[in-house]
C-alpha positions as CSV (number, residue, x, y, z in Angstrom):
1,M,-14.4,-11.8,-19.7
2,S,-12.2,-12.3,-16.7
3,I,-12.9,-15.2,-14.3
4,Y,-11.3,-13.1,-11.5
5,R,-12.5,-10.2,-9.4
6,L,-10.2,-8.0,-7.2
7,P,-12.2,-7.1,-4.1
8,A,-12.0,-3.6,-2.6
9,E,-9.9,-3.3,0.5
10,W,-12.9,-2.6,2.7
11,E,-14.4,-5.9,1.9
12,K,-14.1,-8.6,4.5
13,H,-10.6,-9.9,5.1
14,T,-9.5,-13.4,6.2
15,G,-6.3,-11.6,7.2
16,T,-3.4,-9.3,6.5
17,I,0.1,-10.2,5.3
18,T,2.9,-8.0,6.5
19,T,6.7,-8.1,6.9
20,Y,8.7,-7.1,10.0
21,P,11.1,-4.2,9.3
22,Q,14.6,-5.8,9.6
23,A,16.9,-4.0,7.1
24,Y,19.3,-1.3,8.3
25,E,19.7,-0.3,4.7
26,T,16.1,0.8,4.6
27,F,15.5,2.4,8.0
28,F,19.1,3.3,9.1
29,D,19.2,4.7,12.6
30,R,15.4,4.7,12.8
31,L,15.2,0.9,12.5
32,E,14.4,0.1,16.2
33,Q,11.8,2.9,16.3
34,A,10.3,1.6,13.0
35,Q,10.0,-1.9,14.6
36,E,8.2,-0.4,17.6
37,T,5.8,1.5,15.3
38,F,5.2,-1.7,13.3
39,S,4.4,-3.6,16.5
40,K,1.8,-1.0,17.4
41,F,0.3,-1.2,14.0
42,V,0.1,-5.0,14.0
43,S,-1.5,-4.9,17.4
44,T,-4.3,-2.8,16.0
45,V,-4.8,-5.0,12.9
46,S,-4.8,-8.1,15.2
47,L,-7.9,-6.9,17.0
48,S,-10.2,-7.8,14.1
49,E,-8.4,-10.2,11.8
50,K,-5.4,-12.6,11.4
51,V,-2.0,-11.2,10.7
52,F,0.6,-13.2,8.9
53,I,4.1,-11.8,9.4
54,N,7.3,-12.6,7.5
55,V,10.5,-12.6,9.5
56,D,14.1,-13.6,8.5
57,N,14.9,-16.0,11.3
58,R,13.9,-17.3,14.8
59,Q,15.9,-14.6,16.5
60,K,13.8,-11.9,14.8
61,E,10.6,-13.9,15.6
62,E,11.5,-13.8,19.3
63,E,12.3,-10.1,19.1
64,L,9.0,-9.4,17.4
65,L,6.9,-11.5,19.8
66,K,8.3,-9.5,22.8
67,K,7.3,-6.2,21.1
68,L,3.8,-7.5,20.2
69,K,3.2,-8.5,23.8
70,K,4.2,-5.1,25.0
71,Y,1.5,-3.6,22.7
72,D,-1.2,-6.1,23.7
73,A,-1.5,-7.8,20.3
74,N,-4.1,-10.5,20.0
75,R,-1.6,-13.3,19.9
76,K,-4.3,-15.8,18.7
77,N,-4.6,-13.8,15.5
78,V,-0.8,-13.6,14.9
79,K,1.0,-16.2,12.7
80,I,4.8,-15.7,12.1
81,F,6.6,-17.3,9.1
82,I,10.3,-17.7,8.6
83,N,10.3,-16.2,5.1
84,Q,13.4,-14.2,4.2
85,T,13.0,-10.8,2.5
86,D,15.1,-7.9,1.3
87,D,12.6,-5.3,2.5
88,A,9.4,-4.7,4.5
89,W,7.2,-3.4,1.7
90,C,5.2,-6.6,1.1
91,R,2.3,-4.7,-0.6
92,D,4.5,-4.7,-3.7
93,Y,6.1,-8.2,-3.8
94,C,3.2,-10.2,-2.4
95,P,0.6,-11.7,-4.8
96,I,-2.6,-9.8,-5.3
97,F,-5.4,-11.9,-4.0
98,V,-8.5,-12.1,-6.2
99,K,-11.7,-14.1,-6.1
100,E,-12.6,-16.8,-8.6
101,N,-16.3,-17.2,-7.5
102,S,-15.9,-18.3,-3.8
103,K,-12.3,-19.3,-4.1
104,T,-9.3,-17.0,-3.4
105,V,-6.4,-17.1,-5.9
106,A,-3.0,-15.5,-5.5
107,V,-2.1,-13.6,-8.7
108,K,1.7,-13.2,-8.7
109,F,3.0,-10.5,-11.0
110,R,6.8,-10.1,-11.3
111,F,8.6,-7.7,-8.8
112,N,11.8,-5.8,-9.7
113,A,12.2,-3.4,-6.8
114,W,10.5,-0.4,-8.4
115,G,12.5,-0.5,-11.6
116,G,15.7,-2.2,-10.3
117,K,16.5,0.3,-7.7
118,Y,17.3,-2.1,-4.9
119,P,18.0,-5.9,-4.3
120,F,14.9,-7.9,-4.7
121,Q,15.6,-11.6,-5.2
122,K,14.5,-12.5,-1.7
123,D,11.4,-10.4,-1.9
124,E,10.4,-12.0,-5.2
125,K,10.7,-15.5,-3.7
126,A,9.0,-14.5,-0.4
127,G,5.9,-13.3,-2.2
128,R,5.5,-16.7,-3.9
129,K,6.3,-18.6,-0.7
130,I,3.8,-16.7,1.5
131,A,1.0,-17.8,-0.9
132,E,2.2,-21.4,-0.6
133,L,2.5,-21.2,3.2
134,L,-1.1,-20.0,3.3
135,G,-2.3,-22.7,0.9
136,F,-3.4,-20.6,-2.1
137,Y,-3.2,-21.6,-5.7
138,T,-0.8,-19.1,-7.5
139,K,-1.3,-17.8,-11.0
140,D,1.8,-16.3,-12.5
141,V,1.7,-13.2,-14.7
142,D,4.7,-12.2,-16.9
143,M,4.4,-8.5,-16.1
144,V,5.9,-6.3,-13.4
145,L,3.3,-4.8,-11.1
146,E,3.4,-3.7,-7.5
147,G,0.3,-3.7,-5.3
148,G,0.8,-0.2,-4.2
149,S,0.6,1.1,-7.7
150,I,-3.1,0.2,-8.1
151,D,-6.4,0.6,-6.1
152,T,-9.9,-0.7,-6.9
153,N,-13.5,-0.1,-5.9
154,G,-14.3,-3.8,-6.2
155,K,-16.9,-2.9,-8.9
156,G,-14.9,-2.9,-12.1
157,C,-12.8,0.3,-11.7
158,L,-9.0,0.5,-11.1
159,I,-7.0,3.6,-10.5
160,T,-3.3,4.0,-11.2
161,T,-0.6,6.4,-12.4
162,E,1.1,6.8,-15.8
163,S,4.4,7.7,-14.1
164,C,4.6,4.2,-12.5
165,L,2.8,1.7,-14.8
166,L,4.0,3.2,-18.0
167,N,7.6,3.7,-16.8
168,P,10.0,1.8,-19.1
169,N,11.9,0.5,-16.0
170,R,8.9,-1.9,-15.4
171,N,7.7,-3.3,-18.7
172,P,9.6,-1.7,-21.5
173,D,8.2,-4.0,-24.2
174,M,4.6,-3.5,-23.2
175,S,2.3,-0.8,-24.4
176,R,-0.5,0.9,-22.4
177,E,-3.0,-1.4,-24.2
178,D,-0.9,-4.5,-23.2
179,I,-0.8,-3.4,-19.6
180,E,-4.5,-2.6,-19.5
181,K,-5.3,-6.0,-21.1
182,N,-3.5,-7.8,-18.3
183,L,-5.2,-5.7,-15.6
184,R,-8.5,-6.6,-17.0
185,K,-7.7,-10.3,-17.4
186,Y,-6.1,-11.1,-14.1
187,L,-7.7,-8.5,-11.8
188,G,-11.2,-8.6,-13.4
189,V,-11.5,-4.8,-13.8
190,Q,-13.3,-3.2,-16.7
191,K,-12.2,0.4,-16.5
192,I,-8.7,1.7,-15.8
193,L,-8.5,5.3,-14.6
194,W,-5.1,6.9,-15.2
195,L,-3.7,9.7,-13.0
196,K,-0.4,11.3,-14.0
197,E,2.2,11.5,-11.3
198,G,2.9,10.8,-7.6
199,I,4.5,12.9,-4.9
200,V,7.9,14.2,-4.2
201,G,10.2,11.8,-2.4
202,D,8.4,8.7,-3.6
203,D,11.0,6.3,-5.0
204,T,8.3,4.0,-6.6
205,D,7.8,6.5,-9.5
206,G,4.4,7.5,-8.2
207,H,2.4,4.8,-6.4
208,V,-1.3,5.7,-6.2
209,D,-1.6,4.6,-2.6
210,D,0.4,7.7,-1.6
211,I,-2.1,10.1,-3.4
212,T,-5.5,8.7,-4.3
213,R,-7.7,5.9,-2.8
214,F,-11.1,4.5,-3.3
215,V,-13.1,4.6,0.0
216,A,-16.4,3.3,-1.4
217,E,-17.8,2.1,-4.7
218,D,-18.6,5.6,-5.8
219,T,-16.2,7.7,-3.6
220,I,-12.5,8.6,-3.9
221,V,-10.3,10.5,-1.5
222,T,-7.3,12.4,-3.0
223,A,-4.4,14.3,-1.5
224,I,-4.3,18.1,-2.3
225,E,-1.5,20.5,-1.6
226,K,-2.7,24.1,-1.1
227,D,0.7,25.8,-1.1
228,K,1.3,26.8,-4.7
229,N,5.0,27.1,-4.0
230,D,5.2,23.4,-2.9
231,P,6.5,21.0,-5.6
232,N,3.5,18.7,-4.9
233,Y,1.0,21.4,-5.7
234,A,1.0,21.1,-9.5
235,P,0.9,17.3,-9.9
236,L,-1.7,16.8,-7.2
237,M,-3.9,19.5,-8.8
238,E,-3.6,17.9,-12.2
239,N,-4.6,14.6,-10.7
240,F,-7.6,16.3,-9.0
241,E,-8.7,17.8,-12.3
242,R,-8.5,14.3,-14.0
243,L,-10.5,12.8,-11.1
244,K,-13.4,15.2,-11.7
245,N,-13.8,13.8,-15.2
246,F,-13.7,10.1,-14.3
247,T,-16.8,7.9,-14.3
248,D,-17.5,4.4,-13.1
249,I,-18.4,1.5,-15.4
250,K,-22.0,2.8,-15.6
251,G,-20.9,6.3,-16.6
252,N,-21.6,7.9,-13.2
253,P,-19.1,10.5,-11.8
254,F,-17.4,9.8,-8.5
255,K,-17.7,11.7,-5.4
256,I,-14.3,13.3,-4.7
257,I,-13.1,14.1,-1.2
258,T,-9.9,15.9,-0.6
259,L,-7.3,15.1,2.0
260,P,-4.7,17.7,3.1
261,M,-1.0,17.1,2.8
262,P,1.1,17.3,5.9
263,E,3.9,19.9,6.1
264,P,7.1,18.7,4.4
265,V,8.9,16.0,6.3
266,F,12.6,15.4,6.0
267,Y,15.4,12.9,6.9
268,R,19.1,13.1,6.4
269,Y,20.4,9.8,5.1
270,P,23.9,8.6,6.0
271,D,25.2,9.1,2.4
272,S,23.5,12.5,1.9
273,D,24.8,16.0,2.3
274,E,21.4,17.5,2.8
275,P,18.1,16.3,4.4
276,E,15.8,14.7,1.8
277,R,12.1,15.2,1.6
278,L,10.1,12.1,2.4
279,P,6.8,11.0,0.7
280,A,4.6,11.8,3.7
281,S,0.9,11.3,3.0
282,Y,-2.3,10.5,4.9
283,A,-3.5,8.6,1.8
284,N,-1.2,5.7,2.8
285,F,-3.8,4.3,5.3
286,Y,-4.7,0.7,5.7
287,I,-8.3,-0.6,6.0
288,T,-8.9,-3.6,8.3
289,N,-12.1,-5.3,9.2
290,K,-12.8,-2.8,12.0
291,H,-10.2,0.0,11.8
292,V,-8.6,2.4,9.4
293,I,-5.0,2.9,10.4
294,V,-3.6,6.3,9.3
295,P,0.0,7.5,9.3
296,L,0.6,10.7,11.4
297,F,3.5,13.1,11.3
298,N,3.1,15.5,14.2
299,S,1.6,17.9,11.7
300,K,-1.2,20.5,12.3
301,Q,-3.0,18.6,9.5
302,D,-3.0,15.3,11.4
303,E,-6.4,15.9,13.2
304,I,-8.0,17.3,10.1
305,A,-7.1,14.2,8.1
306,L,-8.3,11.9,10.8
307,D,-11.6,13.7,11.0
308,I,-12.1,13.6,7.2
309,L,-11.4,9.8,7.1
310,Q,-13.6,9.1,10.2
311,K,-16.6,10.8,8.4
312,V,-15.9,8.6,5.4
313,F,-15.5,5.3,7.3
314,K,-18.6,5.5,9.5
315,D,-18.5,1.7,10.1
316,R,-14.9,1.6,11.3
317,K,-12.8,3.3,13.9
318,V,-10.1,5.5,12.4
319,V,-6.8,5.2,14.3
320,G,-3.8,7.4,13.9
321,I,-0.3,6.2,14.6
322,Y,2.9,8.3,14.4
323,A,4.7,7.0,11.3
324,Y,7.9,9.1,10.9
325,D,10.2,6.1,11.6
326,I,8.4,4.0,9.0
327,L,8.4,6.8,6.5
328,V,12.2,7.0,6.7
329,G,12.1,3.8,4.7
330,L,10.0,5.6,2.1
331,G,6.7,3.8,2.8
332,G,3.7,3.8,5.1
333,F,1.2,1.4,6.6
334,H,-0.5,0.5,3.3
335,C,2.9,-0.3,1.8
336,L,3.6,-2.7,4.7
337,T,0.5,-4.8,4.0
338,M,-1.4,-7.0,1.7
339,Q,-5.0,-8.0,2.5
340,V,-6.3,-11.5,1.9
341,P,-10.1,-11.4,1.1
342,E,-12.5,-13.7,2.8
């Protein structure tokens, strides 16, 4: 039996780790706007918990501090570290913080930039360094795993996708059983719930935080596309059907709540002849101690999604922030963060 337990995201945080968007190669001509959106986001997080932010150098630190001041961040809750990264998506290269009784341990899986798609040497080092800077013991695991590829209810269940975790670009020499064994051992889960695929435009091979999230021990929200001609319709519907058959560790079915998908969102990258579809999803929200921060896309579905999530999170204020400029980098607010449990 595992000595560890992976808390649910809604459990009390000591703080949130995040990384300032700095790479032109990720955000292109939307980099400055992405930095502004990031600063708004951090300001909201800082209202109820500490925020630990990675930046590449002192110049970036000064730049960020000016932006945070503009958006009235709680400066007492902001700690900036000079910790060089390749990219902003620290959900995936940070350790996953688990509890060993009352102690917090940083479990560091390997990171290979979603199957070797991008440079990742700085990210891999930064994930380890942030745990050291915060003073946590780090347990290394010889398996590739990104934090955005999993979600837990904190009570023994973990949800993920076959398209990501079973992709040979991650752990080609490991079977499903080998992967499940490590998830049980190092994250303390008892039951792994397998969805099939993610959404169009997601370069992570189908991270679950873009489609399906636990919002309570017995409740799951999942993205649904109602347009049968949309390429997301079939995979999201198949996931929905699987969810209806899942049960918790006691054999009880979950309550399933559906989230709409926004209308398709596009961006034309510098090396592309045509605009490319982005992985826009309301499921990429982040839960803080007092807020749930949801990406918005100037879609007619925005208010519907916010209303659904506010009814789910009765003890928190749901806040929507326009997230197109972050999305150009192929991620969302959840991708930018890693929670540190109390």
